[in-house]
C-alpha positions, 0 to 999 in steps of 0.5 A, spaced: 563 525 464 556 525 466 555 522 473 550 516 472 543 515 475 539 509 475 532 508 474 529 502 476 522 500 474 520 507 473 514 508 469 514 515 467 520 516 463 518 523 461 519 526 468 527 524 467 528 529 461 530 534 466 536 530 469 539 528 462 542 535 461 547 533 467 546 526 468 547 519 464 540 516 466 540 509 465 533 505 465 532 498 468 525 494 467 523 487 469 530 485 471 533 481 477 537 487 481 541 481 484 544 478 478 543 482 472 550 484 469 548 490 466 545 493 472 551 491 477 556 494 472 552 500 472 551 500 480 558 501 480 558 508 477 551 510 480 550 516 484 543 516 484 537 511 484 530 513 482 525 507 482 519 503 485 521 497 490 528 496 489 531 492 495 536 497 497 540 493 503 548 492 505 549 487 499 547 492 494 550 498 497 557 494 497 556 494 490 555 502 489 561 506 492 559 512 489 551 512 491 549 518 494 541 518 494 536 513 493 529 516 491 523 511 492 517 512 488 512 511 493 510 513 500 512 506 503 520 504 504 520 497 507 524 496 501 530 500 504 534 498 509 535 505 512 540 504 517 545 501 512 544 506 508 545 511 513 552 507 515 554 508 507 552 515 507 546 514 502 540 519 503 533 515 502 527 519 500 520 517 499 513 521 496 508 522 501 502 527 501 500 525 494 497 518 494 492 519 500 485 521 497 487 516 491 488 510 495 482 512 500 478 511 494 481 505 492 480 502 499 473 504 500 471 502 493 474 495 495 469 495 501 463 497 496 465 491 491 465 486 497 459 488 500 455 488 494 458 482 490 460 487 484 465 482 481 462 476 483 455 479 480 459 482 474 461 475 472 454 472 473 451 477 468 457 475 463 457 468 463 449 468 462 446 466 469 442 472 469 435 469 466 430 471 471 429 475 477 435 475 483 433 470 488 436 471 495 442 467 493 445 473 489 443 478 494 448 482 497 449 486 504 448 494 505 454 499 507 450 505 509 449 506 516 453 500 518 459 500 523 466 501 519 472 499 524 479 502 522 485 499 524 490 505 523 487 512 523 493 516 519 492 520 513 489 515 509 485 512 514 482 518 516 480 519 509 476 512 509 473 515 515 470 521 511 468 517 505 464 512 510 461 517 515 459 523 510 458 519 504 454 513 507 452 515 514 457 510 517 458 509 524 466 510 525 470 506 530 478 506 530 484 503 533 491 507 533 497 508 537 495 515 538 488 518 538 486 522 532 482 528 535 481 531 528 477 524 525 473 524 532 471 531 531 469 531 523 467 524 522 464 522 529 470 517 530 470 513 536 477 511 539 476 504 542 481 498 543 482 493 538 478 487 541 472 491 541 473 494 534 473 487 531 467 485 535 462 490 533 464 492 526 461 490 520 467 492 516 474 492 519 479 496 515 486 495 516 490 501 514 497 500 519 504 501 516 508 494 516 512 494 523 515 489 527 508 490 532 503 490 526 506 484 522 501 478 523 497 483 527 490 480 524 491 472 526 486 467 528 484 470 534 482 476 531 478 473 525 474 469 531 473 476 534 469 478 528 462 478 527 460 472 522 457 477 518 463 482 517 467 483 511 475 484 512 479 489 508 486 490 507 489 496 504 495 496 508 501 491 507 500 483 506 505 481 512 500 485 517 495 479 516 496 471 517 494 469 510 493 462 513 489 464 518 485 468 514 484 462 509 481 458 515 476 464 517 473 464 510 473 456 509 469 456 516 465 462 515 468 465 521 467 472 517 462 473 511 468 475 506 474 479 504 477 485 500 484 485 499 489 489 495 495 487 498 498 480 499 504 477 503 508 475 496 506 480 490 505 479 485 500 473 488 500 466 484 494 464 480 493 458 485 493 462 491 488 459 496 485 466 497 483 467 489 479 461 490 473 464 494 468 467 490 467 472 497 474 475 496 475 481 492 482 482 490 486 487 486 493 488 484 496 493 489 492 498 486 492 503 492 495 509 488 495 506 481 491 512 477 495 516 472 494 522 475 497 520 482 503 516 479 505 521 475 505 526 481 509 521 485 514 520 479 515 528 479 516 528 486 521 522 486 525 526 481 525 532 485 528 529 491 533 525 487 535 532 483 535 536 490 540 530 493 545 531 488 545 538 487 547 539 494 540 541 497 536 537 502 531 533 499 524 535 501 522 528 503 528 526 506 527 519 510 534 519 514 536 526 515 542 524 520 546 522 514 547 529 513 551 529 519 
């Protein structure tokens, strides 16, 4: 009898073909993993799970006595309770090193779209309002030679700095837990305290991981420190921002605008106040969402899963202590 693998919200099912000779692969899409009877039944036999954003907590682990590995099809793994997984002897893996350039493209694209009002003026044309020369009411703001402040200068933050400095002659400031000497050398990035970055930057780009320290990192105080002409860009996680404070900053014109790829609750509801501002550009968490990158991530997720189930150390093991 073949051992069972569950694929959860896994777009590229063709990458699962290499598993099917040795495993019984069962696919689940758009179900509630806490209540779906077929999923809960399959979980009892599952030795491996591969997929996107499945909440793996003590409750799920208690229903999965045979589980050996959960292969997350993303770089982030906030959905995995790593301590609980380790207690249950379950490996956790992710797919880093694949999406960095793609995400940097998307976030810098958001910055450009907000600065040049591209979504807003796209609708301006499509609804028939372009009937004469543009007036100052339709003017946007420049990006080139402006100051870009990046909060979180990891791999993606560095690639955003590269695009800004080398492509648009932007001055780069950054705030990070540690100095990024490579970014300082290559892109003339200047390390600075958070408050100074907020006060001096024309664009503030948040790229930190979500931790206890970064939750609600951007709040009312931080938005008040920003220039009234500045644009805030969030490419990190929704919970790094106090959304009520951001709404108030936009409502009172504390900042010029915002560009958001992430929200505290996703998918965001259609009546969310942030969607009502014409000077806020929104995208549905598209950071890595290109065909090429998502396919590479899916392949890597399957490779991690297969390694863990065939006695090998997965390439991207998050909790190596589980092997002890």
